[in-house]
C-alpha positions in Angstrom: 0.0 0.0 0.0 1.5 3.3 -1.1 1.1 6.6 0.8 -0.5 9.3 -1.5 1.0 12.8 -1.3 -1.5 15.5 -0.6 -0.5 19.1 -1.0 -0.5 20.7 2.5 -2.1 23.9 1.4 -4.9 22.3 -0.6 -5.6 19.7 2.2 -5.5 22.4 4.9 -7.9 24.6 3.0 -10.4 21.8 2.3 -10.4 20.6 5.9 -10.7 24.2 7.2 -13.7 24.8 4.8 -15.4 21.7 6.1 -14.8 22.8 9.7 -16.0 26.3 9.1 -19.1 25.6 7.0 -20.3 22.2 8.2 -19.1 22.1 11.8 -19.6 25.9 12.4 -16.2 26.5 14.0 -15.5 30.2 14.6 -11.7 30.1 15.0 -9.5 27.7 13.1 -5.9 27.1 14.1 -3.5 25.0 12.0 -0.6 23.6 14.1 2.2 23.4 11.6 5.6 21.9 11.4 6.3 22.8 7.8 8.9 25.4 8.6 8.6 29.2 8.6 10.0 30.1 5.1 12.3 28.6 2.5 14.4 30.1 -0.3 12.9 27.7 -2.9 9.2 26.9 -3.6 8.8 24.4 -0.7 5.5 24.8 1.1 6.1 26.7 4.4 4.0 28.4 7.1 4.3 31.6 5.1 3.1 30.1 1.8 0.3 28.3 3.6 -0.9 31.5 5.3 -0.8 33.3 1.9 -2.9 30.6 0.3 -5.2 30.1 3.3 -8.9 31.1 2.8 -10.3 29.6 6.0 -7.5 29.3 8.5 -7.2 32.0 11.1 -3.9 31.3 12.9 -0.8 29.2 12.1 1.6 28.6 15.0 4.7 27.0 13.7 6.5 24.4 15.8 10.1 24.4 14.5 10.5 28.2 14.0 8.5 29.1 17.1 6.6 31.8 15.2 3.0 32.4 14.8 1.2 33.8 11.7 -2.2 35.5 11.9 -3.9 35.0 8.5 -5.6 37.9 6.8 -9.1 36.5 7.5 -8.6 36.5 11.3 -11.7 38.1 12.9 -10.9 39.7 16.2 
């Protein structure tokens, strides 16, 4: 049995959309260990935040940084 690769940004957005619209969560936090930022096109916390449509906050584990996404409602 092979493990199928799923793009972290696409998967996070689809899961967050489900939680926001079907489960009616008000605040969505994505606990990430992707890494804060890279020189190349690797997915990172920064690229995930930029592509996020339904995630409010991304605290990164390795970099010990936290990103508030633009859709965060205070």
